A tleap script that builds the chain and sets N, CA, C and O, in Angstrom:
source leaprc.protein.ff14SB
mol = sequence {
  NGLN VAL GLN LEU VAL GLU SER GLY GLY GLY
  LEU VAL GLN PRO GLY GLY SER LEU ARG LEU
  SER CYS ALA ALA SER GLY ILE ILE VAL SER
  ILE SER THR MET GLY TRP TYR ARG GLN ALA
  PRO GLY LYS GLN ARG GLU LEU VAL ALA SER
  ILE ALA SER SER GLY ALA LYS ASN TYR VAL
  ASP SER VAL LYS GLY ARG PHE ALA ILE SER
  ARG ASP ASN ALA LYS ASN THR VAL TYR LEU
  GLN MET ASN SER LEU ASN PRO GLY ASP THR
  SER VAL TYR TYR CYS ASN VAL PHE ARG VAL
  ASP GLY ARG PRO SER ASP TYR TRP GLY GLN
  GLY ASN GLN VAL THR VAL SER CSER
}
set mol.1.N position { 8.429 1.942 -32.106 }
set mol.1.CA position { 8.005 2.910 -31.079 }
set mol.1.C position { 7.216 2.043 -29.847 }
set mol.1.O position { 6.439 1.123 -30.099 }
set mol.2.N position { 7.520 2.455 -28.594 }
set mol.2.CA position { 6.877 1.792 -27.633 }
set mol.2.C position { 5.621 2.749 -27.122 }
set mol.2.O position { 5.715 3.939 -26.824 }
set mol.3.N position { 4.496 1.984 -27.096 }
set mol.3.CA position { 3.407 2.710 -26.545 }
set mol.3.C position { 2.703 1.849 -25.586 }
set mol.3.O position { 2.502 0.648 -25.763 }
set mol.4.N position { 2.313 2.579 -24.486 }
set mol.4.CA position { 1.413 1.720 -23.292 }
set mol.4.C position { 0.372 2.567 -23.194 }
set mol.4.O position { 0.445 3.773 -22.958 }
set mol.5.N position { -0.872 1.746 -23.427 }
set mol.5.CA position { -2.215 2.706 -23.216 }
set mol.5.C position { -2.879 2.054 -22.306 }
set mol.5.O position { -3.098 0.846 -22.399 }
set mol.6.N position { -3.352 2.934 -21.125 }
set mol.6.CA position { -4.011 2.251 -19.933 }
set mol.6.C position { -5.535 2.542 -20.120 }
set mol.6.O position { -6.064 3.379 -20.851 }
set mol.7.N position { -6.022 1.769 -19.397 }
set mol.7.CA position { -7.610 1.924 -19.325 }
set mol.7.C position { -8.131 1.290 -18.078 }
set mol.7.O position { -7.428 0.452 -17.514 }
set mol.8.N position { -9.433 1.651 -17.539 }
set mol.8.CA position { -10.044 1.008 -16.568 }
set mol.8.C position { -9.967 1.754 -15.273 }
set mol.8.O position { -10.267 1.123 -14.260 }
set mol.9.N position { -9.611 2.998 -15.160 }
set mol.9.CA position { -9.676 3.664 -13.851 }
set mol.9.C position { -11.099 4.235 -13.625 }
set mol.9.O position { -12.009 4.008 -14.423 }
set mol.10.N position { -11.253 4.962 -12.543 }
set mol.10.CA position { -12.522 5.628 -12.333 }
set mol.10.C position { -12.790 5.878 -10.884 }
set mol.10.O position { -11.837 5.914 -10.105 }
set mol.11.N position { -14.016 6.053 -10.462 }
set mol.11.CA position { -14.423 6.141 -9.252 }
set mol.11.C position { -15.216 4.971 -8.566 }
set mol.11.O position { -16.230 4.465 -9.047 }
set mol.12.N position { -14.630 4.607 -7.389 }
set mol.12.CA position { -15.282 3.395 -6.818 }
set mol.12.C position { -15.424 3.647 -5.337 }
set mol.12.O position { -14.696 4.478 -4.793 }
set mol.13.N position { -16.305 2.985 -4.678 }
set mol.13.CA position { -16.540 3.134 -3.101 }
set mol.13.C position { -15.581 2.186 -2.467 }
set mol.13.O position { -15.125 1.182 -3.014 }
set mol.14.N position { -15.322 2.596 -1.273 }
set mol.14.CA position { -14.353 1.823 -0.509 }
set mol.14.C position { -14.826 0.344 -0.294 }
set mol.14.O position { -15.986 0.088 0.029 }
set mol.15.N position { -13.965 -0.519 -0.469 }
set mol.15.CA position { -14.300 -2.004 -0.634 }
set mol.15.C position { -14.638 -2.424 -1.780 }
set mol.15.O position { -14.879 -3.626 -1.887 }
set mol.16.N position { -14.744 -1.591 -2.899 }
set mol.16.CA position { -15.022 -1.946 -4.364 }
set mol.16.C position { -13.775 -2.318 -4.984 }
set mol.16.O position { -12.705 -2.177 -4.391 }
set mol.17.N position { -13.872 -2.823 -6.242 }
set mol.17.CA position { -12.875 -3.237 -7.118 }
set mol.17.C position { -12.943 -2.551 -8.400 }
set mol.17.O position { -13.933 -1.919 -8.770 }
set mol.18.N position { -11.688 -2.713 -9.184 }
set mol.18.CA position { -11.276 -2.066 -10.441 }
set mol.18.C position { -10.335 -2.928 -11.008 }
set mol.18.O position { -9.557 -3.597 -10.328 }
set mol.19.N position { -10.382 -2.940 -12.470 }
set mol.19.CA position { -9.344 -3.624 -13.044 }
set mol.19.C position { -8.764 -2.493 -14.152 }
set mol.19.O position { -9.474 -1.908 -14.971 }
set mol.20.N position { -7.247 -2.314 -13.981 }
set mol.20.CA position { -6.744 -1.483 -14.856 }
set mol.20.C position { -6.101 -2.419 -15.895 }
set mol.20.O position { -5.733 -3.543 -15.555 }
set mol.21.N position { -5.945 -1.927 -17.293 }
set mol.21.CA position { -5.501 -2.659 -18.390 }
set mol.21.C position { -4.328 -1.741 -19.029 }
set mol.21.O position { -4.518 -0.534 -19.178 }
set mol.22.N position { -3.205 -2.308 -19.371 }
set mol.22.CA position { -2.200 -1.580 -20.207 }
set mol.22.C position { -1.941 -2.389 -21.430 }
set mol.22.O position { -1.356 -3.472 -21.392 }
set mol.23.N position { -2.385 -1.842 -22.496 }
set mol.23.CA position { -2.169 -2.509 -23.798 }
set mol.23.C position { -0.775 -2.125 -24.374 }
set mol.23.O position { -0.581 -0.910 -24.402 }
set mol.24.N position { 0.147 -2.839 -24.799 }
set mol.24.CA position { 1.380 -2.416 -25.251 }
set mol.24.C position { 1.690 -2.726 -26.485 }
set mol.24.O position { 1.342 -3.810 -26.952 }
set mol.25.N position { 2.433 -1.771 -27.242 }
set mol.25.CA position { 2.917 -2.116 -28.547 }
set mol.25.C position { 4.311 -1.681 -28.658 }
set mol.25.O position { 4.753 -0.722 -28.026 }
set mol.26.N position { 5.052 -2.448 -29.530 }
set mol.26.CA position { 6.426 -1.991 -29.730 }
set mol.26.C position { 7.320 -2.787 -28.856 }
set mol.26.O position { 8.535 -2.741 -29.048 }
set mol.27.N position { 6.781 -3.562 -27.847 }
set mol.27.CA position { 7.255 -4.610 -27.020 }
set mol.27.C position { 6.615 -5.767 -26.895 }
set mol.27.O position { 5.457 -5.879 -27.299 }
set mol.28.N position { 7.247 -6.731 -26.349 }
set mol.28.CA position { 6.424 -8.064 -26.063 }
set mol.28.C position { 6.262 -8.254 -24.560 }
set mol.28.O position { 7.255 -8.601 -23.922 }
set mol.29.N position { 5.231 -8.080 -24.005 }
set mol.29.CA position { 5.008 -8.198 -22.578 }
set mol.29.C position { 5.519 -9.515 -21.931 }
set mol.29.O position { 5.973 -9.535 -20.787 }
set mol.30.N position { 5.419 -10.657 -22.753 }
set mol.30.CA position { 5.633 -11.963 -22.235 }
set mol.30.C position { 7.316 -12.118 -21.860 }
set mol.30.O position { 7.719 -12.960 -21.058 }
set mol.31.N position { 8.162 -11.216 -22.537 }
set mol.31.CA position { 9.583 -11.309 -22.480 }
set mol.31.C position { 9.943 -10.087 -21.689 }
set mol.31.O position { 11.144 -9.819 -21.648 }
set mol.32.N position { 9.230 -9.415 -21.147 }
set mol.32.CA position { 9.532 -7.987 -20.526 }
set mol.32.C position { 9.113 -8.017 -19.084 }
set mol.32.O position { 8.167 -8.702 -18.694 }
set mol.33.N position { 9.835 -7.265 -18.312 }
set mol.33.CA position { 9.236 -7.028 -16.847 }
set mol.33.C position { 8.308 -5.603 -16.939 }
set mol.33.O position { 8.708 -4.515 -17.352 }
set mol.34.N position { 7.204 -5.872 -16.526 }
set mol.34.CA position { 6.107 -4.853 -16.677 }
set mol.34.C position { 5.687 -4.497 -15.069 }
set mol.34.O position { 5.615 -5.352 -14.186 }
set mol.35.N position { 5.468 -3.278 -14.911 }
set mol.35.CA position { 5.169 -2.736 -13.663 }
set mol.35.C position { 4.074 -1.708 -13.538 }
set mol.35.O position { 3.920 -0.917 -14.468 }
set mol.36.N position { 3.299 -1.644 -12.475 }
set mol.36.CA position { 2.402 -0.820 -12.270 }
set mol.36.C position { 2.715 0.182 -11.171 }
set mol.36.O position { 2.903 -0.245 -10.032 }
set mol.37.N position { 2.778 1.370 -11.408 }
set mol.37.CA position { 3.085 2.476 -10.392 }
set mol.37.C position { 1.989 3.258 -10.052 }
set mol.37.O position { 1.021 3.259 -10.812 }
set mol.38.N position { 1.978 3.979 -8.951 }
set mol.38.CA position { 0.967 4.973 -8.714 }
set mol.38.C position { 1.483 6.274 -7.931 }
set mol.38.O position { 2.393 6.225 -7.103 }
set mol.39.N position { 0.881 7.298 -8.244 }
set mol.39.CA position { 1.351 8.504 -7.587 }
set mol.39.C position { 0.276 9.410 -7.192 }
set mol.39.O position { -0.404 9.939 -8.072 }
set mol.40.N position { 0.044 9.653 -5.895 }
set mol.40.CA position { -0.769 10.498 -5.180 }
set mol.40.C position { -0.286 11.891 -5.161 }
set mol.40.O position { 0.928 12.082 -5.234 }
set mol.41.N position { -1.218 13.029 -5.060 }
set mol.41.CA position { -0.798 14.333 -5.067 }
set mol.41.C position { 0.165 14.594 -3.901 }
set mol.41.O position { -0.159 14.257 -2.762 }
set mol.42.N position { 1.357 15.192 -4.159 }
set mol.42.CA position { 2.342 15.544 -3.086 }
set mol.42.C position { 3.184 14.347 -2.682 }
set mol.42.O position { 3.996 14.435 -1.760 }
set mol.43.N position { 2.999 13.271 -3.345 }
set mol.43.CA position { 3.710 12.075 -2.921 }
set mol.43.C position { 4.622 11.572 -4.138 }
set mol.43.O position { 4.466 12.013 -5.276 }
set mol.44.N position { 5.535 10.663 -3.823 }
set mol.44.CA position { 6.514 10.085 -4.781 }
set mol.44.C position { 5.781 8.966 -5.582 }
set mol.44.O position { 4.890 8.323 -5.027 }
set mol.45.N position { 6.110 8.736 -6.782 }
set mol.45.CA position { 5.587 7.725 -7.467 }
set mol.45.C position { 6.201 6.468 -6.814 }
set mol.45.O position { 7.399 6.375 -6.547 }
set mol.46.N position { 5.259 5.487 -6.572 }
set mol.46.CA position { 5.760 4.211 -5.993 }
set mol.46.C position { 5.353 2.953 -6.942 }
set mol.46.O position { 4.298 2.873 -7.571 }
set mol.47.N position { 6.280 2.095 -6.925 }
set mol.47.CA position { 5.962 0.777 -7.525 }
set mol.47.C position { 5.004 -0.127 -6.771 }
set mol.47.O position { 5.285 -0.543 -5.647 }
set mol.48.N position { 3.892 -0.423 -7.383 }
set mol.48.CA position { 2.827 -1.181 -6.664 }
set mol.48.C position { 2.898 -2.704 -7.039 }
set mol.48.O position { 2.607 -3.554 -6.198 }
set mol.49.N position { 3.278 -3.030 -8.278 }
set mol.49.CA position { 3.251 -4.398 -8.521 }
set mol.49.C position { 4.226 -4.612 -9.843 }
set mol.49.O position { 4.296 -3.773 -10.742 }
set mol.50.N position { 4.851 -5.658 -9.836 }
set mol.50.CA position { 5.457 -6.041 -11.046 }
set mol.50.C position { 5.416 -7.587 -11.441 }
set mol.50.O position { 5.327 -8.498 -10.618 }
set mol.51.N position { 5.489 -7.737 -12.753 }
set mol.51.CA position { 5.566 -9.180 -13.206 }
set mol.51.C position { 6.703 -9.416 -14.275 }
set mol.51.O position { 6.747 -8.730 -15.297 }
set mol.52.N position { 7.583 -10.367 -14.016 }
set mol.52.CA position { 8.820 -10.685 -14.826 }
set mol.52.C position { 8.417 -11.463 -15.983 }
set mol.52.O position { 7.287 -11.936 -16.097 }
set mol.53.N position { 9.262 -11.582 -16.767 }
set mol.53.CA position { 9.052 -12.541 -17.981 }
set mol.53.C position { 8.936 -14.040 -17.498 }
set mol.53.O position { 8.391 -14.869 -18.227 }
set mol.54.N position { 9.431 -14.368 -16.312 }
set mol.54.CA position { 9.425 -15.496 -15.684 }
set mol.54.C position { 7.955 -15.880 -15.268 }
set mol.54.O position { 7.542 -17.038 -15.194 }
set mol.55.N position { 7.250 -14.783 -15.016 }
set mol.55.CA position { 5.830 -14.827 -14.406 }
set mol.55.C position { 5.950 -14.576 -12.997 }
set mol.55.O position { 4.899 -14.606 -12.356 }
set mol.56.N position { 7.228 -14.288 -12.268 }
set mol.56.CA position { 7.440 -13.991 -11.000 }
set mol.56.C position { 6.676 -12.487 -10.744 }
set mol.56.O position { 6.787 -11.552 -11.537 }
set mol.57.N position { 5.913 -12.435 -9.539 }
set mol.57.CA position { 5.285 -11.215 -9.166 }
set mol.57.C position { 5.659 -10.623 -8.087 }
set mol.57.O position { 6.008 -11.359 -7.164 }
set mol.58.N position { 5.694 -9.421 -7.917 }
set mol.58.CA position { 5.999 -8.664 -6.613 }
set mol.58.C position { 5.160 -7.637 -6.399 }
set mol.58.O position { 4.824 -6.921 -7.342 }
set mol.59.N position { 4.713 -7.424 -5.150 }
set mol.59.CA position { 3.794 -6.438 -4.706 }
set mol.59.C position { 4.342 -5.359 -3.514 }
set mol.59.O position { 5.135 -5.823 -2.694 }
set mol.60.N position { 4.046 -4.294 -3.423 }
set mol.60.CA position { 4.310 -3.390 -2.180 }
set mol.60.C position { 3.433 -3.894 -1.096 }
set mol.60.O position { 2.281 -4.283 -1.287 }
set mol.61.N position { 4.053 -3.865 0.082 }
set mol.61.CA position { 3.258 -4.658 1.204 }
set mol.61.C position { 1.723 -4.025 1.275 }
set mol.61.O position { 0.758 -4.781 1.391 }
set mol.62.N position { 1.577 -2.674 1.202 }
set mol.62.CA position { 0.280 -2.199 1.315 }
set mol.62.C position { -0.818 -2.785 0.398 }
set mol.62.O position { -2.015 -2.585 0.607 }
set mol.63.N position { -0.353 -3.503 -0.605 }
set mol.63.CA position { -1.592 -3.994 -1.503 }
set mol.63.C position { -1.558 -5.467 -1.540 }
set mol.63.O position { -2.384 -6.040 -2.251 }
set mol.64.N position { -0.699 -6.151 -0.858 }
set mol.64.CA position { -0.534 -7.611 -0.982 }
set mol.64.C position { -1.843 -8.159 -0.520 }
set mol.64.O position { -2.476 -7.582 0.364 }
set mol.65.N position { -2.238 -9.166 -1.043 }
set mol.65.CA position { -3.564 -9.743 -0.781 }
set mol.65.C position { -4.737 -8.943 -1.376 }
set mol.65.O position { -5.865 -9.435 -1.353 }
set mol.66.N position { -4.554 -7.947 -1.813 }
set mol.66.CA position { -5.725 -7.250 -2.394 }
set mol.66.C position { -5.568 -7.129 -4.007 }
set mol.66.O position { -6.459 -7.465 -4.788 }
set mol.67.N position { -4.411 -6.643 -4.362 }
set mol.67.CA position { -4.097 -6.425 -5.880 }
set mol.67.C position { -3.461 -7.623 -6.447 }
set mol.67.O position { -2.753 -8.346 -5.746 }
set mol.68.N position { -3.712 -7.885 -7.822 }
set mol.68.CA position { -3.174 -8.956 -8.571 }
set mol.68.C position { -2.770 -8.540 -9.916 }
set mol.68.O position { -3.611 -8.144 -10.724 }
set mol.69.N position { -1.421 -8.617 -10.218 }
set mol.69.CA position { -0.898 -8.216 -11.618 }
set mol.69.C position { -1.123 -9.561 -12.542 }
set mol.69.O position { -1.029 -10.680 -12.038 }
set mol.70.N position { -1.393 -9.386 -13.776 }
set mol.70.CA position { -1.333 -10.472 -14.615 }
set mol.70.C position { -1.082 -10.087 -16.014 }
set mol.70.O position { -0.976 -8.892 -16.290 }
set mol.71.N position { -0.987 -10.922 -16.849 }
set mol.71.CA position { -0.871 -10.509 -18.364 }
set mol.71.C position { -1.396 -11.483 -19.241 }
set mol.71.O position { -1.437 -12.671 -18.924 }
set mol.72.N position { -1.867 -10.981 -20.505 }
set mol.72.CA position { -2.528 -11.769 -21.615 }
set mol.72.C position { -1.668 -11.711 -22.697 }
set mol.72.O position { -1.697 -10.765 -23.485 }
set mol.73.N position { -0.791 -12.783 -22.816 }
set mol.73.CA position { 0.341 -12.681 -23.905 }
set mol.73.C position { -0.391 -12.551 -25.259 }
set mol.73.O position { 0.106 -11.864 -26.152 }
set mol.74.N position { -1.439 -13.132 -25.409 }
set mol.74.CA position { -2.034 -13.012 -26.828 }
set mol.74.C position { -2.780 -11.552 -27.171 }
set mol.74.O position { -3.155 -11.211 -28.292 }
set mol.75.N position { -2.892 -10.867 -26.090 }
set mol.75.CA position { -3.341 -9.408 -26.273 }
set mol.75.C position { -2.210 -8.476 -26.074 }
set mol.75.O position { -2.319 -7.268 -26.282 }
set mol.76.N position { -1.102 -9.057 -25.661 }
set mol.76.CA position { 0.083 -8.134 -25.364 }
set mol.76.C position { -0.295 -7.096 -24.345 }
set mol.76.O position { 0.043 -5.930 -24.547 }
set mol.77.N position { -1.056 -7.467 -23.126 }
set mol.77.CA position { -1.715 -6.543 -22.265 }
set mol.77.C position { -1.304 -6.982 -20.968 }
set mol.77.O position { -1.116 -8.183 -20.772 }
set mol.78.N position { -1.140 -6.110 -20.036 }
set mol.78.CA position { -0.803 -6.393 -18.601 }
set mol.78.C position { -2.087 -5.842 -17.774 }
set mol.78.O position { -2.737 -4.890 -18.206 }
set mol.79.N position { -2.387 -6.442 -16.658 }
set mol.79.CA position { -3.786 -5.987 -15.884 }
set mol.79.C position { -3.219 -5.772 -14.687 }
set mol.79.O position { -2.103 -6.217 -14.419 }
set mol.80.N position { -3.980 -5.021 -13.799 }
set mol.80.CA position { -3.908 -4.883 -12.436 }
set mol.80.C position { -5.263 -4.998 -11.700 }
set mol.80.O position { -5.912 -3.956 -11.610 }
set mol.81.N position { -5.773 -6.120 -11.167 }
set mol.81.CA position { -6.900 -6.251 -10.405 }
set mol.81.C position { -6.853 -5.822 -9.080 }
set mol.81.O position { -6.099 -6.363 -8.271 }
set mol.82.N position { -7.596 -4.893 -8.783 }
set mol.82.CA position { -7.582 -4.180 -7.465 }
set mol.82.C position { -8.859 -4.413 -6.767 }
set mol.82.O position { -9.907 -3.980 -7.245 }
set mol.83.N position { -8.825 -5.147 -5.544 }
set mol.83.CA position { -9.869 -5.611 -4.717 }
set mol.83.C position { -9.828 -4.903 -3.354 }
set mol.83.O position { -8.759 -4.459 -2.936 }
set mol.84.N position { -10.889 -4.794 -2.698 }
set mol.84.CA position { -10.882 -4.176 -1.180 }
set mol.84.C position { -10.203 -2.706 -1.323 }
set mol.84.O position { -9.304 -2.331 -0.569 }
set mol.85.N position { -10.680 -2.001 -2.265 }
set mol.85.CA position { -9.961 -0.766 -2.350 }
set mol.85.C position { -10.281 0.149 -1.234 }
set mol.85.O position { -11.393 0.133 -0.705 }
set mol.86.N position { -9.271 0.999 -0.837 }
set mol.86.CA position { -9.696 1.944 0.207 }
set mol.86.C position { -9.334 3.360 -0.177 }
set mol.86.O position { -8.824 3.412 -1.296 }
set mol.87.N position { -9.453 4.497 0.426 }
set mol.87.CA position { -9.233 5.772 0.243 }
set mol.87.C position { -7.610 5.991 -0.053 }
set mol.87.O position { -7.140 6.871 -0.774 }
set mol.88.N position { -6.996 5.149 0.554 }
set mol.88.CA position { -5.323 5.259 0.535 }
set mol.88.C position { -4.943 4.909 -0.838 }
set mol.88.O position { -3.887 5.373 -1.270 }
set mol.89.N position { -5.709 4.102 -1.628 }
set mol.89.CA position { -5.330 3.640 -2.885 }
set mol.89.C position { -5.656 4.766 -4.071 }
set mol.89.O position { -5.264 4.603 -5.226 }
set mol.90.N position { -6.338 5.802 -3.690 }
set mol.90.CA position { -6.474 6.839 -4.567 }
set mol.90.C position { -5.132 7.521 -5.103 }
set mol.90.O position { -4.254 8.043 -4.416 }
set mol.91.N position { -5.179 7.399 -6.430 }
set mol.91.CA position { -3.741 7.885 -7.024 }
set mol.91.C position { -4.063 7.715 -8.592 }
set mol.91.O position { -5.012 7.094 -9.071 }
set mol.92.N position { -3.019 8.436 -9.301 }
set mol.92.CA position { -2.928 8.208 -10.702 }
set mol.92.C position { -1.945 6.995 -10.975 }
set mol.92.O position { -0.785 7.018 -10.566 }
set mol.93.N position { -2.463 5.958 -11.673 }
set mol.93.CA position { -1.682 4.644 -11.814 }
set mol.93.C position { -1.231 4.595 -13.208 }
set mol.93.O position { -1.925 5.008 -14.137 }
set mol.94.N position { -0.110 4.106 -13.340 }
set mol.94.CA position { 0.882 4.050 -14.480 }
set mol.94.C position { 1.435 2.780 -14.709 }
set mol.94.O position { 1.969 2.209 -13.758 }
set mol.95.N position { 1.394 2.200 -15.897 }
set mol.95.CA position { 2.355 1.182 -16.335 }
set mol.95.C position { 3.396 1.535 -16.868 }
set mol.95.O position { 3.408 2.641 -17.410 }
set mol.96.N position { 4.527 0.750 -16.879 }
set mol.96.CA position { 5.886 0.912 -17.267 }
set mol.96.C position { 6.410 -0.482 -17.590 }
set mol.96.O position { 6.084 -1.533 -17.040 }
set mol.97.N position { 7.232 -0.312 -18.524 }
set mol.97.CA position { 8.224 -1.572 -19.022 }
set mol.97.C position { 9.438 -1.417 -18.601 }
set mol.97.O position { 10.061 -0.453 -19.047 }
set mol.98.N position { 10.007 -2.206 -17.760 }
set mol.98.CA position { 11.439 -2.173 -16.944 }
set mol.98.C position { 12.462 -2.175 -18.151 }
set mol.98.O position { 12.214 -2.638 -19.264 }
set mol.99.N position { 13.490 -1.667 -17.813 }
set mol.99.CA position { 14.876 -1.670 -18.650 }
set mol.99.C position { 15.450 -3.151 -18.162 }
set mol.99.O position { 15.020 -3.796 -17.205 }
set mol.100.N position { 16.467 -3.507 -19.006 }
set mol.100.CA position { 17.133 -4.787 -18.645 }
set mol.100.C position { 17.828 -4.762 -17.426 }
set mol.100.O position { 18.090 -5.849 -16.911 }
set mol.101.N position { 18.215 -3.612 -16.808 }
set mol.101.CA position { 18.882 -3.480 -15.565 }
set mol.101.C position { 17.804 -3.565 -14.430 }
set mol.101.O position { 18.177 -3.429 -13.265 }
set mol.102.N position { 16.534 -3.777 -14.710 }
set mol.102.CA position { 15.602 -3.683 -13.719 }
set mol.102.C position { 15.026 -2.299 -13.079 }
set mol.102.O position { 14.253 -2.195 -12.127 }
set mol.103.N position { 15.524 -1.424 -13.741 }
set mol.103.CA position { 14.822 -0.023 -13.342 }
set mol.103.C position { 13.847 0.242 -14.556 }
set mol.103.O position { 13.861 -0.224 -15.695 }
set mol.104.N position { 12.961 1.179 -13.919 }
set mol.104.CA position { 11.959 1.611 -14.889 }
set mol.104.C position { 12.371 2.435 -16.041 }
set mol.104.O position { 13.216 3.301 -15.816 }
set mol.105.N position { 11.949 2.316 -17.142 }
set mol.105.CA position { 12.449 2.928 -18.439 }
set mol.105.C position { 11.640 4.254 -18.642 }
set mol.105.O position { 10.835 4.645 -17.797 }
set mol.106.N position { 11.876 4.867 -19.705 }
set mol.106.CA position { 11.194 6.197 -19.876 }
set mol.106.C position { 9.793 5.965 -20.431 }
set mol.106.O position { 9.010 6.904 -20.570 }
set mol.107.N position { 9.507 4.802 -20.723 }
set mol.107.CA position { 8.197 4.410 -21.325 }
set mol.107.C position { 7.079 4.089 -20.442 }
set mol.107.O position { 6.934 3.009 -19.870 }
set mol.108.N position { 6.152 5.283 -20.353 }
set mol.108.CA position { 5.135 5.155 -19.304 }
set mol.108.C position { 3.727 5.329 -19.979 }
set mol.108.O position { 3.606 6.082 -20.945 }
set mol.109.N position { 2.716 4.663 -19.491 }
set mol.109.CA position { 1.225 5.023 -20.027 }
set mol.109.C position { 0.920 6.426 -19.668 }
set mol.109.O position { 1.688 7.205 -19.105 }
set mol.110.N position { -0.128 6.625 -20.008 }
set mol.110.CA position { -0.663 8.036 -19.940 }
set mol.110.C position { -1.300 8.470 -18.581 }
set mol.110.O position { -1.706 9.592 -18.280 }
set mol.111.N position { -1.296 7.403 -17.874 }
set mol.111.CA position { -1.874 7.472 -16.394 }
set mol.111.C position { -3.291 7.298 -16.379 }
set mol.111.O position { -3.939 7.623 -17.374 }
set mol.112.N position { -3.900 6.783 -15.279 }
set mol.112.CA position { -5.361 6.462 -15.029 }
set mol.112.C position { -5.714 6.898 -13.714 }
set mol.112.O position { -5.027 6.426 -12.808 }
set mol.113.N position { -6.548 7.623 -13.429 }
set mol.113.CA position { -6.976 8.126 -12.148 }
set mol.113.C position { -7.897 7.130 -11.519 }
set mol.113.O position { -8.903 6.777 -12.135 }
set mol.114.N position { -7.637 6.681 -10.404 }
set mol.114.CA position { -8.336 5.732 -9.510 }
set mol.114.C position { -8.662 6.464 -8.171 }
set mol.114.O position { -7.808 6.718 -7.321 }
set mol.115.N position { -9.872 6.750 -8.078 }
set mol.115.CA position { -10.442 7.548 -6.841 }
set mol.115.C position { -11.368 6.643 -5.988 }
set mol.115.O position { -12.322 6.051 -6.492 }
set mol.116.N position { -11.101 6.576 -4.901 }
set mol.116.CA position { -11.786 5.603 -3.903 }
set mol.116.C position { -12.444 6.575 -2.823 }
set mol.116.O position { -11.824 7.197 -1.961 }
set mol.117.N position { -13.824 6.582 -3.041 }
set mol.117.CA position { -14.468 7.570 -2.097 }
set mol.117.C position { -15.957 7.123 -2.020 }
set mol.117.O position { -16.548 6.600 -2.965 }
set mol.118.N position { -16.533 7.395 -0.738 }
set mol.118.CA position { -17.802 7.172 -0.480 }
set mol.118.C position { -18.692 8.427 -0.896 }
set mol.118.O position { -19.911 8.402 -0.728 }
savepdb mol mol.pdb
quit
C-alpha cells in the first residue's frame, strides 16, 4: 500500500523559508518520479516541481531559482526547500508519485498548508 506523509508546512513571513518533507512507503522514491503540487483556494492544482528517477528536476516558472526539490534515498523521502517565499506561494502543498506514463497517480499526501503573510 502506497502512503505519502507530508510535514513541514506552516506560517512564514514574506522572504522566509520552509522545507516540506514527503516520507513515502510502498514505493521506492529513487526509482520513481515524484512531484510537489499546490492548490490555492479557487484555483486548480498545479505542479510546482518534480524529480525523476534519473535525478532530473523540473520547476514551474514562478518558483525557479527559489524552490529546490530533492530526495534522500536512504530515508525514502522527498523534500521541497522553499526560499524567498511570497504571499503568492500560499497554498496547500501535496506530494505525488507519478505513473509510468508521466501523469500523477491517485496517491497523494494529506496536504500541508503553507501560509506566507506578515
